[in-house]
Structures are given as structure tokens and as C-alpha cells.
RODREN-897478 format. One record per residue: residue number from 1; x, y, z of N, C-alpha, C in turn; residue in one letter. Coordinates in Angstrom, 1 decimal. Layout:
N
{NUM {X Y Z} {X Y Z} {X Y Z} "A"}
...
//
This chain:
208
{1 {61.0 -34.4 -14.2} {61.5 -33.1 -14.8} {62.8 -32.7 -14.1} "X"}
{2 {63.7 -32.3 -14.9} {65.0 -31.9 -14.4} {64.9 -30.7 -13.5} "X"}
{3 {65.7 -30.6 -12.5} {65.7 -29.5 -11.5} {65.8 -28.1 -12.2} "X"}
{4 {66.7 -28.0 -13.1} {66.9 -26.7 -13.8} {65.6 -26.3 -14.6} "X"}
{5 {65.0 -27.2 -15.3} {63.8 -26.9 -16.0} {62.6 -26.6 -15.1} "X"}
{6 {62.6 -27.3 -14.0} {61.5 -27.1 -13.0} {61.6 -25.7 -12.4} "X"}
{7 {62.9 -25.3 -12.2} {63.1 -24.0 -11.6} {62.7 -22.9 -12.6} "X"}
{8 {63.0 -23.1 -13.9} {62.6 -22.2 -14.9} {61.1 -22.0 -15.0} "X"}
{9 {60.4 -23.1 -15.0} {58.9 -23.1 -15.0} {58.4 -22.3 -13.8} "X"}
{10 {59.0 -22.6 -12.7} {58.6 -21.9 -11.4} {58.7 -20.4 -11.5} "X"}
{11 {59.9 -20.0 -12.1} {60.2 -18.6 -12.2} {59.2 -17.9 -13.1} "X"}
{12 {58.9 -18.6 -14.3} {57.9 -18.0 -15.2} {56.6 -17.9 -14.6} "X"}
{13 {56.2 -18.9 -13.8} {54.9 -18.9 -13.2} {54.8 -17.8 -12.2} "X"}
{14 {55.9 -17.6 -11.4} {55.9 -16.5 -10.4} {55.8 -15.1 -11.1} "X"}
{15 {56.5 -15.0 -12.2} {56.5 -13.7 -12.9} {55.1 -13.4 -13.4} "X"}
{16 {54.4 -14.4 -14.0} {53.1 -14.3 -14.6} {52.1 -13.9 -13.4} "X"}
{17 {52.2 -14.6 -12.3} {51.3 -14.3 -11.2} {51.5 -12.9 -10.7} "X"}
{18 {52.8 -12.5 -10.6} {53.1 -11.2 -10.1} {52.6 -10.1 -11.1} "X"}
{19 {52.6 -10.4 -12.4} {52.1 -9.4 -13.4} {50.6 -9.3 -13.2} "X"}
{20 {50.0 -10.4 -13.0} {48.5 -10.4 -12.9} {48.1 -9.6 -11.6} "X"}
{21 {48.9 -9.8 -10.6} {48.6 -9.1 -9.3} {48.8 -7.6 -9.5} "X"}
{22 {49.9 -7.2 -10.2} {50.2 -5.8 -10.4} {49.1 -5.1 -11.2} "X"}
{23 {48.6 -5.8 -12.3} {47.6 -5.3 -13.1} {46.3 -5.1 -12.3} "X"}
{24 {46.0 -6.1 -11.5} {44.8 -6.0 -10.6} {44.9 -4.8 -9.7} "X"}
{25 {46.1 -4.7 -9.1} {46.3 -3.6 -8.2} {46.2 -2.2 -8.9} "X"}
{26 {46.7 -2.1 -10.1} {46.6 -0.9 -10.8} {45.2 -0.6 -11.1} "X"}
{27 {44.4 -1.6 -11.5} {43.0 -1.4 -11.8} {42.2 -0.9 -10.5} "X"}
{28 {42.6 -1.5 -9.4} {42.0 -1.1 -8.1} {42.3 0.3 -7.8} "X"}
{29 {43.5 0.7 -8.0} {43.9 2.1 -7.7} {43.1 3.1 -8.6} "X"}
{30 {43.0 2.8 -9.9} {42.3 3.6 -10.9} {40.8 3.7 -10.5} "X"}
{31 {40.2 2.6 -10.1} {38.8 2.6 -9.7} {38.6 3.4 -8.4} "X"}
{32 {39.6 3.3 -7.5} {39.5 4.1 -6.2} {39.6 5.6 -6.6} "X"}
{33 {40.5 6.0 -7.4} {40.7 7.4 -7.8} {39.5 7.9 -8.5} "X"}
{34 {38.8 7.1 -9.3} {37.6 7.6 -10.0} {36.5 7.8 -8.9} "X"}
{35 {36.4 6.9 -8.0} {35.4 7.0 -7.0} {35.6 8.3 -6.1} "X"}
{36 {36.8 8.5 -5.8} {37.1 9.7 -5.0} {36.8 11.0 -5.8} "X"}
{37 {37.2 11.0 -7.1} {36.9 12.1 -8.0} {35.4 12.4 -8.1} "X"}
{38 {34.7 11.3 -8.3} {33.2 11.5 -8.4} {32.6 12.1 -7.1} "X"}
{39 {33.1 11.7 -6.0} {32.7 12.2 -4.7} {32.9 13.7 -4.7} "X"}
{40 {34.1 14.2 -5.1} {34.4 15.6 -5.1} {33.5 16.3 -6.1} "X"}
{41 {33.2 15.7 -7.2} {32.4 16.4 -8.3} {31.0 16.5 -7.8} "X"}
{42 {30.4 15.5 -7.1} {29.1 15.6 -6.6} {29.0 16.8 -5.6} "X"}
{43 {30.0 16.9 -4.7} {30.0 18.0 -3.7} {30.2 19.4 -4.4} "X"}
{44 {31.0 19.4 -5.5} {31.2 20.6 -6.2} {30.0 21.1 -6.9} "X"}
{45 {29.2 20.2 -7.5} {28.0 20.6 -8.2} {26.9 21.1 -7.2} "X"}
{46 {26.9 20.5 -6.0} {26.0 21.0 -4.9} {26.4 22.4 -4.6} "X"}
{47 {27.7 22.7 -4.4} {28.2 24.0 -4.1} {27.8 25.0 -5.2} "X"}
{48 {27.9 24.6 -6.5} {27.5 25.4 -7.6} {26.1 25.8 -7.5} "X"}
{49 {25.2 24.8 -7.2} {23.8 25.1 -7.1} {23.4 26.0 -5.9} "X"}
{50 {24.2 25.9 -4.9} {24.0 26.7 -3.7} {24.6 28.1 -3.8} "X"}
{51 {25.2 28.4 -4.9} {25.8 29.7 -5.1} {27.1 29.9 -4.3} "X"}
{52 {27.9 28.8 -4.2} {29.2 28.9 -3.5} {30.3 28.6 -4.5} "X"}
{53 {30.6 29.5 -5.4} {31.6 29.2 -6.5} {33.0 28.9 -6.0} "X"}
{54 {33.4 29.6 -4.9} {34.8 29.4 -4.4} {34.9 27.9 -3.9} "X"}
{55 {33.9 27.5 -3.2} {34.0 26.1 -2.7} {33.9 25.1 -3.9} "X"}
{56 {33.1 25.4 -4.9} {33.0 24.6 -6.1} {34.3 24.5 -6.8} "X"}
{57 {35.0 25.6 -6.9} {36.3 25.6 -7.6} {37.2 24.7 -6.9} "X"}
{58 {37.3 24.8 -5.6} {38.2 24.0 -4.8} {37.9 22.5 -4.9} "X"}
{59 {36.6 22.1 -4.9} {36.2 20.7 -5.0} {36.5 20.2 -6.4} "X"}
{60 {36.2 21.0 -7.4} {36.5 20.5 -8.8} {38.1 20.3 -9.0} "X"}
{61 {38.8 21.2 -8.4} {40.3 21.1 -8.4} {40.7 19.8 -7.8} "X"}
{62 {40.1 19.4 -6.6} {40.5 18.2 -6.0} {40.1 17.0 -6.8} "X"}
{63 {39.0 17.1 -7.5} {38.6 16.0 -8.4} {39.6 15.8 -9.5} "X"}
{64 {40.1 16.8 -10.1} {41.2 16.7 -11.1} {42.4 16.1 -10.5} "X"}
{65 {42.8 16.5 -9.3} {44.0 16.0 -8.7} {43.8 14.5 -8.4} "X"}
{66 {42.6 14.1 -8.0} {42.4 12.7 -7.6} {42.4 11.8 -8.9} "X"}
{67 {41.9 12.3 -10.0} {41.8 11.4 -11.2} {42.1 12.3 -12.4} "X"}
{68 {43.3 12.4 -12.9} {43.6 13.3 -14.0} {43.0 12.8 -15.4} "X"}
{69 {42.5 11.6 -15.4} {41.9 11.1 -16.6} {40.4 11.2 -16.7} "X"}
{70 {39.8 11.9 -15.7} {38.3 12.1 -15.6} {37.9 13.4 -16.1} "X"}
{71 {37.3 13.5 -17.3} {37.0 14.8 -17.9} {36.1 15.6 -17.2} "X"}
{72 {35.1 15.0 -16.5} {34.1 15.8 -15.7} {34.7 16.8 -14.8} "X"}
{73 {35.8 16.4 -14.1} {36.4 17.4 -13.2} {37.0 18.6 -13.9} "X"}
{74 {37.6 18.4 -15.1} {38.1 19.6 -15.8} {37.0 20.5 -16.3} "X"}
{75 {35.9 19.8 -16.8} {34.8 20.6 -17.4} {34.2 21.4 -16.3} "X"}
{76 {34.0 20.8 -15.1} {33.4 21.6 -14.0} {34.2 22.7 -13.5} "X"}
{77 {35.6 22.4 -13.4} {36.5 23.5 -13.0} {36.5 24.6 -14.0} "X"}
{78 {36.5 24.3 -15.3} {36.5 25.4 -16.3} {35.2 26.2 -16.2} "X"}
{79 {34.1 25.5 -16.0} {32.8 26.2 -16.0} {32.8 27.2 -14.8} "X"}
{80 {33.3 26.8 -13.6} {33.3 27.7 -12.5} {34.2 28.8 -12.7} "X"}
{81 {35.4 28.6 -13.3} {36.3 29.6 -13.6} {35.7 30.7 -14.5} "X"}
{82 {35.0 30.2 -15.6} {34.3 31.2 -16.5} {33.3 32.0 -15.7} "X"}
{83 {32.6 31.3 -14.8} {31.5 32.0 -14.1} {32.1 33.1 -13.2} "X"}
{84 {33.4 32.9 -12.8} {34.1 33.8 -11.9} {34.9 34.8 -12.7} "X"}
{85 {34.7 34.9 -14.0} {35.4 35.8 -14.8} {36.9 35.5 -15.1} "X"}
{86 {37.2 34.2 -15.1} {38.6 33.8 -15.3} {38.7 32.9 -16.5} "X"}
{87 {38.3 33.4 -17.7} {38.2 32.6 -18.9} {39.5 32.0 -19.3} "X"}
{88 {40.6 32.9 -19.2} {41.9 32.4 -19.6} {42.4 31.2 -18.8} "X"}
{89 {42.1 31.2 -17.5} {42.5 30.0 -16.7} {41.6 28.8 -17.1} "X"}
{90 {40.4 29.1 -17.4} {39.5 28.0 -17.9} {40.0 27.3 -19.2} "X"}
{91 {40.5 28.2 -20.1} {41.1 27.6 -21.3} {42.3 26.8 -21.0} "X"}
{92 {43.1 27.2 -20.1} {44.3 26.4 -19.8} {44.0 25.1 -19.1} "X"}
{93 {42.9 25.1 -18.3} {42.4 23.8 -17.7} {42.0 22.9 -18.8} "X"}
{94 {41.3 23.4 -19.8} {40.8 22.5 -20.9} {41.9 22.1 -21.8} "X"}
{95 {43.0 22.9 -21.9} {44.2 22.4 -22.7} {44.8 21.3 -22.0} "X"}
{96 {44.9 21.3 -20.7} {45.5 20.2 -19.9} {44.6 19.0 -20.0} "X"}
{97 {43.3 19.2 -20.0} {42.3 18.1 -20.2} {42.5 17.4 -21.5} "X"}
{98 {42.9 18.1 -22.6} {43.0 17.5 -23.9} {44.2 16.5 -23.9} "X"}
{99 {45.1 16.7 -23.0} {46.3 15.8 -22.9} {46.0 14.5 -22.1} "X"}
{100 {45.2 14.7 -21.1} {45.0 13.6 -20.1} {43.7 12.9 -20.1} "X"}
{101 {42.6 13.5 -20.6} {41.3 13.0 -20.3} {40.4 12.8 -21.5} "X"}
{102 {40.9 12.7 -22.7} {40.0 12.5 -23.9} {40.2 11.1 -24.4} "X"}
{103 {39.4 10.2 -23.9} {39.6 8.8 -24.2} {38.5 8.2 -25.1} "X"}
{104 {37.5 9.0 -25.4} {36.4 8.5 -26.3} {35.9 9.7 -27.1} "X"}
{105 {35.1 9.3 -28.1} {34.4 10.3 -29.0} {33.6 11.3 -28.1} "X"}
{106 {32.9 10.7 -27.1} {32.0 11.5 -26.3} {32.8 12.5 -25.5} "X"}
{107 {34.0 12.1 -25.0} {34.9 13.0 -24.3} {35.3 14.2 -25.2} "X"}
{108 {35.7 13.8 -26.4} {36.2 14.8 -27.4} {35.1 15.8 -27.7} "X"}
{109 {33.8 15.3 -27.8} {32.7 16.1 -28.2} {32.4 17.1 -27.0} "X"}
{110 {32.4 16.6 -25.8} {32.2 17.5 -24.6} {33.3 18.6 -24.5} "X"}
{111 {34.5 18.1 -24.7} {35.6 19.0 -24.5} {35.6 20.1 -25.6} "X"}
{112 {35.3 19.7 -26.9} {35.3 20.6 -28.0} {34.2 21.7 -27.8} "X"}
{113 {33.1 21.3 -27.4} {32.0 22.2 -27.2} {32.3 23.2 -26.1} "X"}
{114 {33.0 22.7 -25.0} {33.5 23.6 -24.0} {34.5 24.6 -24.5} "X"}
{115 {35.4 24.1 -25.3} {36.4 25.0 -25.9} {35.7 26.1 -26.8} "X"}
{116 {34.7 25.6 -27.6} {34.0 26.5 -28.5} {33.3 27.6 -27.7} "X"}
{117 {32.7 27.2 -26.6} {32.0 28.1 -25.8} {32.9 29.2 -25.2} "X"}
{118 {34.2 28.9 -25.1} {35.2 29.9 -24.6} {35.7 30.8 -25.7} "X"}
{119 {35.2 30.5 -26.9} {35.7 31.3 -28.1} {36.9 30.7 -28.8} "X"}
{120 {37.4 29.5 -28.3} {38.5 28.9 -28.9} {38.1 27.8 -29.9} "X"}
{121 {37.2 28.2 -30.8} {36.6 27.3 -31.7} {37.6 26.7 -32.7} "X"}
{122 {38.6 27.5 -33.1} {39.6 27.0 -34.1} {40.4 25.9 -33.4} "X"}
{123 {40.8 26.0 -32.2} {41.5 25.0 -31.5} {40.7 23.7 -31.3} "X"}
{124 {39.4 23.9 -31.0} {38.5 22.8 -30.9} {38.4 22.0 -32.2} "X"}
{125 {38.2 22.8 -33.3} {38.1 22.1 -34.6} {39.4 21.4 -34.9} "X"}
{126 {40.6 22.0 -34.7} {41.9 21.3 -35.0} {42.0 20.0 -34.2} "X"}
{127 {41.6 20.1 -32.9} {41.7 18.9 -32.1} {40.8 17.7 -32.6} "X"}
{128 {39.6 18.1 -32.9} {38.6 17.1 -33.4} {39.1 16.5 -34.8} "X"}
{129 {39.6 17.4 -35.6} {40.1 16.9 -36.9} {41.3 16.0 -36.7} "X"}
{130 {42.1 16.3 -35.8} {43.3 15.4 -35.5} {42.8 14.0 -35.0} "X"}
{131 {41.7 14.0 -34.3} {41.2 12.7 -33.7} {40.1 12.1 -34.6} "X"}
{132 {39.7 12.8 -35.6} {38.5 12.4 -36.3} {38.5 11.2 -37.2} "X"}
{133 {38.6 10.0 -36.6} {38.6 8.8 -37.4} {37.2 8.1 -37.4} "X"}
{134 {36.2 8.7 -36.8} {34.9 8.1 -36.8} {33.9 9.0 -37.4} "X"}
{135 {32.7 8.5 -37.7} {31.6 9.3 -38.2} {31.2 10.3 -37.2} "X"}
{136 {31.1 10.0 -36.0} {30.7 10.9 -35.0} {31.7 12.1 -34.8} "X"}
{137 {33.0 11.8 -34.9} {34.0 12.9 -34.8} {33.9 13.8 -36.0} "X"}
{138 {33.7 13.2 -37.2} {33.5 14.0 -38.4} {32.3 14.9 -38.4} "X"}
{139 {31.2 14.3 -37.8} {30.0 15.1 -37.7} {30.2 16.3 -36.8} "X"}
{140 {30.9 16.0 -35.7} {31.2 17.1 -34.7} {32.0 18.2 -35.4} "X"}
{141 {33.0 17.7 -36.2} {33.9 18.7 -36.9} {33.0 19.5 -37.8} "X"}
{142 {32.1 18.9 -38.5} {31.2 19.6 -39.4} {30.4 20.7 -38.7} "X"}
{143 {29.8 20.3 -37.5} {29.0 21.2 -36.7} {29.9 22.4 -36.3} "X"}
{144 {31.1 22.2 -35.8} {32.0 23.2 -35.3} {32.4 24.2 -36.4} "X"}
{145 {32.7 23.6 -37.6} {33.1 24.4 -38.7} {31.9 25.3 -39.2} "X"}
{146 {30.8 24.7 -39.2} {29.6 25.5 -39.6} {29.4 26.6 -38.6} "X"}
{147 {29.6 26.4 -37.3} {29.4 27.4 -36.3} {30.4 28.5 -36.5} "X"}
{148 {31.6 28.2 -37.0} {32.6 29.2 -37.3} {32.5 29.8 -38.7} "X"}
{149 {31.4 29.5 -39.4} {31.2 30.0 -40.7} {32.2 29.5 -41.7} "X"}
{150 {32.8 28.3 -41.4} {33.7 27.7 -42.4} {32.9 26.6 -43.1} "X"}
{151 {32.0 27.0 -44.0} {31.0 26.1 -44.6} {31.6 25.1 -45.5} "X"}
{152 {32.5 25.4 -46.4} {33.1 24.4 -47.3} {33.8 23.3 -46.5} "X"}
{153 {34.5 23.7 -45.4} {35.1 22.6 -44.5} {34.1 21.8 -43.8} "X"}
{154 {33.0 22.5 -43.4} {31.9 21.8 -42.7} {31.3 20.7 -43.7} "X"}
{155 {31.1 21.1 -44.9} {30.5 20.2 -45.9} {31.5 19.0 -46.1} "X"}
{156 {32.8 19.3 -46.2} {33.7 18.2 -46.4} {33.7 17.2 -45.3} "X"}
{157 {33.6 17.7 -44.0} {33.5 16.8 -42.9} {32.2 16.0 -42.9} "X"}
{158 {31.1 16.7 -43.3} {29.8 16.0 -43.3} {29.8 14.9 -44.4} "X"}
{159 {30.4 15.1 -45.5} {30.5 14.1 -46.5} {31.4 12.9 -46.0} "X"}
{160 {32.5 13.2 -45.3} {33.3 12.2 -44.7} {32.5 11.4 -43.7} "X"}
{161 {31.7 12.0 -42.9} {30.9 11.4 -41.9} {29.9 10.4 -42.6} "X"}
{162 {29.3 10.9 -43.7} {28.4 10.0 -44.5} {29.1 8.8 -45.0} "X"}
{163 {30.4 8.9 -45.5} {31.1 7.8 -46.0} {31.3 6.8 -44.8} "X"}
{164 {31.5 7.3 -43.6} {31.9 6.4 -42.5} {30.6 5.8 -41.8} "X"}
{165 {29.4 6.1 -42.3} {28.2 5.6 -41.6} {27.6 4.4 -42.4} "X"}
{166 {28.3 3.9 -43.4} {27.7 2.8 -44.2} {27.4 1.7 -43.3} "X"}
{167 {26.2 1.1 -43.5} {25.8 0.0 -42.6} {24.9 0.4 -41.5} "X"}
{168 {24.9 1.7 -41.1} {24.0 2.2 -40.0} {23.0 3.1 -40.7} "X"}
{169 {21.8 2.6 -40.9} {20.8 3.3 -41.7} {20.4 4.6 -41.0} "X"}
{170 {20.2 4.6 -39.7} {19.8 5.8 -39.0} {20.9 6.9 -39.1} "X"}
{171 {22.1 6.5 -38.8} {23.2 7.4 -38.8} {23.4 7.9 -40.3} "X"}
{172 {23.2 7.0 -41.2} {23.4 7.4 -42.6} {22.3 8.4 -43.0} "X"}
{173 {21.1 8.2 -42.6} {20.0 9.2 -42.9} {20.3 10.6 -42.3} "X"}
{174 {20.8 10.6 -41.1} {21.1 11.9 -40.4} {22.2 12.6 -41.2} "X"}
{175 {23.2 11.8 -41.6} {24.4 12.3 -42.2} {24.0 12.9 -43.6} "X"}
{176 {23.1 12.2 -44.3} {22.6 12.7 -45.6} {21.9 14.1 -45.4} "X"}
{177 {21.1 14.2 -44.4} {20.4 15.5 -44.1} {21.4 16.6 -43.9} "X"}
{178 {22.4 16.3 -43.1} {23.4 17.3 -42.8} {24.2 17.7 -44.1} "X"}
{179 {24.5 16.7 -44.9} {25.2 17.0 -46.2} {24.3 17.9 -47.0} "X"}
{180 {23.0 17.6 -47.1} {22.1 18.4 -48.0} {22.0 19.8 -47.4} "X"}
{181 {21.8 19.9 -46.1} {21.7 21.3 -45.5} {22.9 22.1 -45.7} "X"}
{182 {24.1 21.5 -45.5} {25.3 22.2 -45.7} {25.6 22.6 -47.2} "X"}
{183 {25.2 21.7 -48.1} {25.3 21.9 -49.5} {24.5 23.2 -49.9} "X"}
{184 {23.3 23.3 -49.3} {22.5 24.5 -49.6} {23.1 25.7 -49.1} "X"}
{185 {23.7 25.6 -47.9} {24.3 26.8 -47.2} {25.6 27.2 -48.0} "X"}
{186 {26.3 26.2 -48.4} {27.5 26.6 -49.2} {27.1 27.2 -50.5} "X"}
{187 {26.1 26.7 -51.2} {25.6 27.3 -52.4} {25.1 28.8 -52.2} "X"}
{188 {24.4 29.0 -51.1} {23.9 30.3 -50.8} {25.0 31.3 -50.5} "X"}
{189 {26.1 30.8 -49.9} {27.2 31.7 -49.6} {28.1 31.9 -50.7} "X"}
{190 {27.9 31.2 -51.8} {28.8 31.3 -53.0} {28.2 32.4 -53.9} "X"}
{191 {28.9 33.5 -54.1} {28.4 34.6 -54.9} {28.2 34.3 -56.4} "X"}
{192 {28.9 33.2 -56.9} {28.7 32.8 -58.2} {27.4 31.9 -58.4} "X"}
{193 {27.3 30.9 -57.4} {26.2 30.0 -57.5} {24.9 30.7 -57.1} "X"}
{194 {25.0 31.6 -56.1} {23.8 32.3 -55.6} {24.1 33.8 -55.6} "X"}
{195 {24.0 34.4 -56.8} {24.5 35.8 -56.9} {23.6 36.9 -56.3} "X"}
{196 {22.4 36.6 -56.0} {21.6 37.6 -55.3} {21.0 38.5 -56.3} "X"}
{197 {19.9 39.3 -55.9} {19.2 40.1 -56.8} {20.0 41.3 -57.3} "X"}
{198 {21.0 41.8 -56.5} {21.8 42.9 -57.0} {23.0 42.6 -57.7} "X"}
{199 {23.2 41.3 -58.1} {24.4 40.9 -58.7} {24.5 41.3 -60.1} "X"}
{200 {25.7 41.3 -60.7} {25.9 41.7 -62.1} {25.3 40.7 -63.0} "X"}
{201 {25.0 41.1 -64.3} {24.5 40.2 -65.3} {25.4 39.0 -65.4} "X"}
{202 {26.8 39.2 -65.4} {27.7 38.1 -65.6} {27.6 37.1 -64.5} "X"}
{203 {27.4 37.5 -63.3} {27.3 36.5 -62.2} {26.0 35.8 -62.3} "X"}
{204 {24.9 36.5 -62.6} {23.7 35.8 -62.8} {23.7 34.7 -63.9} "X"}
{205 {24.4 35.0 -65.0} {24.6 34.0 -66.0} {25.4 32.9 -65.6} "X"}
{206 {26.5 33.1 -64.8} {27.3 32.0 -64.3} {26.6 31.1 -63.4} "X"}
{207 {25.6 31.7 -62.7} {24.9 30.9 -61.7} {23.9 29.9 -62.3} "X"}
{208 {23.6 30.1 -63.6} {22.7 29.2 -64.3} {23.3 27.8 -64.6} "X"}
//
């Protein structure tokens, strides 16, 4: 092999080896950060149970600092802030979490329910709808819309969830039940389709 060609192969090999080493190193750092964060979260939960909210807040904050991609730290911190009467700060914590820590449908579901519990249900629905490419996300959007009394939107999401469950008999059965339940609720909320006993003759005729 000519010297120049051999040198080229050697350089390529060195670059590839270095890239693998860097990737391994990055993975090790992420794993260490997660382990440190989990340690803080365990201690924070113990502080919560023991009635030490100030200590719990500090420990959850350290968990977030240790691993910004770990949702449990944000959820715990938000929960403690709410318990201490600082709901506005809790909402800001969850907003930051939406940028850094929503990597799965389960993360989105936990985050959205935490947001809804704070009264920010519209923001939760908007975020889920933005990410809603799976049946699970669509079902969650349906549940949140229903909780916000946005029944037609809830039904639309439920129908989309049903479309996305083809091939999974159990999920499809659950989605059909949700669609039927929401269809009934939408009908009952519609003054034309369900005019009620005191409705005018015209509305009762239209409902037939």
C-alpha cells in the first residue's frame, strides 16, 4: 500500500475511534447525571413525606440541575411549589420542562396532567395536540378536552385515536368505547339533537 494511502486510512481509523470514544463518554456522562438526579429525587421524596417542604424543594432543584432531561425532577419541584402556595412558579417550572424533558408519550402525559392540575389545561391541550402523532397522545388530548368541556374537540381526538389503533385489538376496543361515550355526551350537549323537556316544538322536531 502506498504511504499516502496508508496515512489516509490511518487518519480515518483514528477519527472513527475518537468518535466512538466521544459517544461512549457522552453516554457515560448522561448516565452519571441521571444517577445523581435520581439520588436527589429519592431524598426529596423522603423530605416530602417527613413534612420538610423547604428541604424537598432544594433537593428537587438539585435534581433538575443535575439532569435537565429528567422529568421527575421538574414534576417533584412543581408539586412542592404548589404545596407551598407558589403555583405561578410551579407553572414556570413545567414550562421549562416542556422544552427539555418530554421525550416520550408517557412524559407528555405526566406533564400535561400536571399542567391541567395547575389550571393551565388549554396550554396542556395545545402541547399534546402539537405532539399528538400517536394513538396514546390523541387519547390524552381527548381526555383533556373533555375535562375542559370541549366535547366536540374531545370526540375528534378520540376518533383520531381509534384510527391510529388499527391492529391492536385491546387499544381499539378501548378507543371505540371512548368514541361512543363522547358521542353520547356531544349529543346530550347539543340543544338541537337533545333539546330537553322544556325546549320549543321546533327544536324537538329537529331532534327527531
